[in-house]
N, C-alpha and C positions, 0 to 999 in steps of 0.2 A: 504494500499500499503505499501511496505517496500523495502528500498534500502541500500546498502552499500556506505559509503563515506570514500575513503582511500586517501593518498597523500604520496608524498615523499618515494616512494618505493626503489629507488635507486639500481635497479636491478644490481647485481655483483659488487656492491662497497665493497671495503675490509673492514674489522674491523681492527683498529689501537690499538695498546697497548699491545698485547700479543706476537707478532711475535718473540721476543727475548726469550721467555719462552721454556726452553729445551722440555718440554712436553706438549706444546701448542696443543689444539684441533684443527689441521690444516684443516681437513675437514669441521668442524663447523664454522671456521673463513672465508674459502673460500666461503661457500655456504650459510651461514646465512640469506643474503636477498633473496635468492631463496626459502628457506625453510619457511620463513615467507610468501611470496607471495603464495606459495602452501596452507599453512594453510587458508589464507584469502579467497582463491578460494573455498577451501573445505568447508568453512564455509558458504560461499554463497550459494553453492549446497545443503548444508545439511538444511539450513533454508529456501530454496526455495525463495529468494528474487526476486523482480521484475526487477531490474537492479542494475549495480555497476557504481559508479563514481570515477574517478581517477583525483585529482586535481593538477597535475603536478608533474615533477621529477620522472617519471614513471623509467627513465634511469639514470644514473649518468654521462652522457656525451656519445660521440660517441663510438661506440662498437670496441674492438679490432678485434673481427671477429663477425660473423652472429650467434654464439650460443646464444647470450643474446636475440636476436630477435626471434630465433626459440623457445627458452623456453617460451617466452612470448606468441607466436602463439599457442603453445601446451596447454597452460593454458587457453586462450581464447577458445580454441577448446572445453575444457571440459565445458566451461560456454555455449556455443552454443548448445551442446547435452543437456543441462538442460534448455535451452529455456531462457538464461539470456543475455540480451545486456549489453555492456560495453560502457561508454562514457568517452573518454580519453582527457584531455587538457595536453599540454607540457609546462612546466615552463623553468626556467633559465638553469638547468643542461641539459635537453633533447630539448632545442629551436631547430628550425628548422635548424639555422645557425651551431649549435654544431653536428648534426647528419650526418655523412659522408656515413653511410650505412642504407639501408631501405629495409623492406620486405613488400610485401601485407600481410594485416591484413586479418583474418577471417570476414566474412560479418556482423557478430554481433558485431563488434567494430566500434563504431562512433568516429572519431577523430574531434576536433574542429579547424576551419581554422585559419592560422596565418595572414592572411591579415586583416581581420575585424572580429568583434563579430559574432558568428553563433548561431542559434537556431535550437535544434532538437527536434521534438515533438514525444511524445509516445500517439498515438490517444486512445488506448483502456483504458489508465490509466488518460488521461487528464493532461497529464505532459508536460512541456515546459522547456528544460535546454538551458541556454544561456552561451556560452563561448567565450574566445578570447585566444587561445594559442600564445607563445611567438615565434616570427619571430627570435629575437636576443636575446642572454643570457642577455645583459645589458639593459633591458627594465625598465626605470625609469620614464617613463610617467604614469600618473593616467589613467587606462584604463576604470574605471566605467562610466565616462560620455558617452562613445560610446556604452555601453551595450543597448539593445533594451528595450523599455517599457514592462511590463508584458502582457502575452497573456491573454485576458479574459477568465474566466471559466477555466482556468488552474492552476495546482500547478506549481509555477514557482520557477526554482532553479538555481542560479547563480552560475557558477564554475568559481573560479579565483585564479591564483598563485600569492600571495601578501604578503609584509611584515607588511600591516596594520598599516601603520604610522611609522613603524621602531622599530624593536625588536633589541636589543644592540647586540645579537649574529647572527643576519642575515643581509644580505644584504638588502637595502632598494629599492627592485624590486617592480614596480607597486604600489607605495604608494597610500593609501586611507585612509578614516576614517571609524569608525564604524558608525558614523551619515550618511555618505554618503550611505553606504550599505543598512542602514534601509530606506533612503529616496527612494530609488530605487523602493520599493513596492514588492520586491521578497518574496516569502514565506520563502525560505531557501538559505543560501550562503554556497557552498561547497569550503572551501578554503584549500590552500596549501602553502607550503615554511616554515612556522614555525614549529619546530620539537617537540613541545608539546602540549599536549591537552588543548583547550581553547573553552569555549562557551558563547555567549551572547544571550539572548533571550528578545525580545522587539516587535517591529513591524515586524521584521524578526528574524529567528534564524539563527546565524551566528557561524560557527564551523570550528576550526582547528582540525583535527582528531589526529595530530602528525605523525611522521613516523613509518614504520612498524616494523623497527629492529633498535636498538641503535647501532650506529657504533664505538663510542669511548666513554670514561668515561664522556664526557660533555653531552652525551645522556643518561641519566640515567633513571631507573624506567621501569615501565610497557610500552610498545610500541604495537600499533596496529591500529584499524580503529574504526568507529561508525557505529552501526546499527540504521538506521532511520525508525521510524514507524509513518504513517500519518493516523490519525483517520477519519472517515467519517465526522465529525465536523470541520476537519481541523486543529486539535490540534496535536501537533509533539512531540514525544518523542525520545531523542536521548541517545543511551546506548554504551558506549565504550566497546571494547572487545579486547583481547590481542592474537597477534600471534608471538610474538618474541620469538625466539629460544635460545637466550643468553642473560642475563640481566645484564647490568651495575649499580653498586651500590656503594656508599661510605659507609665503615663502621667506626663510630667514636669510638675510645677507650680514655677514660680518664686515663692518666698515673699517676694522683696525689698520688694514694696509693702505686704505685710501686718506690722501691727503686733501682732497677738494670735493665740491659736491659733483662735478663732472665725473670724477673718478668713482664716486659712490654710485652714480646713475649706470655707469659702464658695468659695474660690478652686479647691479641689479639686472641688467640686461642679460648678462651671462647665466645667471642664477635662473632667470625665466625661461631662457632657451633649454637649459639642462633639465627643467622640469618639465616642459613640453616633449622633449625626447624621450624621458623615461616613463612618462605617464599615459594614460588611456587616450585615444584618437577622439576626444570630446571637448567641447568648451569648458574652460577654467574661470572662475571669478576667484582673483588672487588678492589677498593683502600681503603687502611687501613689509616686514618687519625688520628694521635696520639697527644692529645693537654693536657693541663693542667699544672699547676706549679708542676714539679717533682724532687725529689731527683736523679732520674736517667737521668735529662737532660744532665749533663756533660758527662756521659757515652754514651748517644745516639750520640752526637755530633760526626760527621765523621765516625759514624758506620753504616750509612745506608746499606751497602753492607752487613755487618754480621747480622743486623737486618732482612733484607730480607730474609736472608737464615734461619733465625730462624723462621720466619713466614712461608716459604715454608715448613719447618719440622713440623711445627703445622698443616698446611693443608694437608701434607701426611698423619699424624696420624689420621686426621679425615677422610680422604679419598676424593681424590681430583677430582673424577669424575665430580662432580658438582661444584667445586670452582677453579678459577683461579686468579692469583694475578697479577693487573695490576702495582701497585705502592705502596710503603709504603712512605707517608708523615709525616714527623716529624715536628710538629709545638708547640712542648712543651717549657715551659720558666722555668728558674731557680728558684728555692726555695729562693735562695739568691737574692735579689732584686737589681736594678739599683742603688738605694740610699745607700744600705749596701756597695755595691764595692766602691762607690765613697768616702766613708768616710774612706777607707782603704789608708794608706800611703806606698804603695809599687808597684811592677811592674804590679799587677793585674789592679790597679786603673789607672796607666799609660797607659795602654794598652786599657782600656776601653776609655781614653781621646782621644787616638790616634785613634781608630776606628770611634769614633763619629766626629772627624775631617775629617778623610778619606771619609766619606759618603757625605760630603758637599764640598770636594775638586774637582774642576772641572778638573785640571791638572791629579790628579790621577786617576779620573774615565775615563777620555779621553785616558789615557796610557791603562788602563785595557781594553776599548773597542778596542783599536788598537791591543792589544795582542790576544784577542779573536777573531777578525774578519776573520783571514784566516781559523780558525777551524770552525767557524759558516758557512762560505761560502761552505763548503765542504759538509755540511749535506744535505740529501734530504729534499725536501719540506715537504713530509707527516710526518717527525719526528716532524716539527714545529707544525703542527695540534694536533700530539698525546702528545707533551711535550710542554704546554703554557709557562713554564718557559724559554725555548729556545727562543720563540718568543720575550719575555720581553728583553732579552740580545740582540736579534737582533735589537731590537728598541732602544737600547742604555740605558736601564734602569738599569744601574750598581749600582746606589745608593742604589736601593731598594735590590740588591744582598749583598752588604756590610752590609747593616742594618739587612738582615735576617741571616746572618752568624755570626755577632757579639755576640748576647747573648749566643749561644751555645758555641763559642770559649772560651769566658770568663768563662762560667761555667766549661768548661772542664779543662781550666788552673787552676780554684780554686779547683776542684776536685783532680788534679795531685798534688798540693801543699799540700793537706792534707795527701794524700798518702806517 
């Protein structure tokens, strides 16, 4: 027996981080989640799997119109023609209370009830699937105790949308523990909600397949689902496969050997070329992270816009059909250290002391927050998701801002003094 376990499809959820790009691949960004889901269905048909399980967040919330639902029905129709049933559980994003529009599903689609745990049986395969869809998005109760006992003589699958004890990057919905899942006595737990692949194998096989398509820089690396093969002796093999159409990735560049901004840009170009040569033949959205103690640190400070243009020029020369820049993050440090500046008896040393005092001055930080507040209030919510630094400012973490700016400012002033 073979089945595909997928989760967190988030159909028609937008991709964040490239919208301001003049040549952004608009069509790809708009339809990436659909293309990934089409690839999933294609793979299921080609591999002639016995069934498909979707463990929550098929949708990203209530539809703006019926097109999202119509697209899903079409894909399920393709599975129906191939004789493949689909078992769908709803999570926090597509909880019953979140969905204002609904359509009748093809009869090969079996939905899990929102009122109580429900068991679907596949008689010819001796499979029992147990699941409990979310009625409300804010489901913070442990649902596992309510799941039924395993059906004797069947391969038992638990389908659950859960944070599994709480992952830092995810809301702690339907919390439970790995030990609780093992104790239930099921053969396999098809989980959803956490967007990274993870597996635990002991009394049960417990799997997060991750989401189908990364939607921002925090969802990096290969994305897809898992193919589960169950042998006659009951042994379980889990094999991830990837269907993402655009991949998010961070490219780290050490600026230590570089003396100028131009040299840093050239180093970035070489790193991007190397990434394309070694990676899969698909579009990449990259964040370039520049680190290291570098003589170019002073020149880089305050020149993020120029550096971005230099990197875009490097990408254009490589050929940007498969490469899109999300952000350039400068995290370099000056070659001249803190102690070296401290020994100086001049304005640079005075500036260092002033900045150190400012980062610990509550009145100064409060004034900064008050001046930034009107600007932050006008920004759209999705921008805070795409740019985590903005969320830090909204949370009032201005001491970190001053600390981040200080080394670059001092190095820039020191470089200017030499000139």
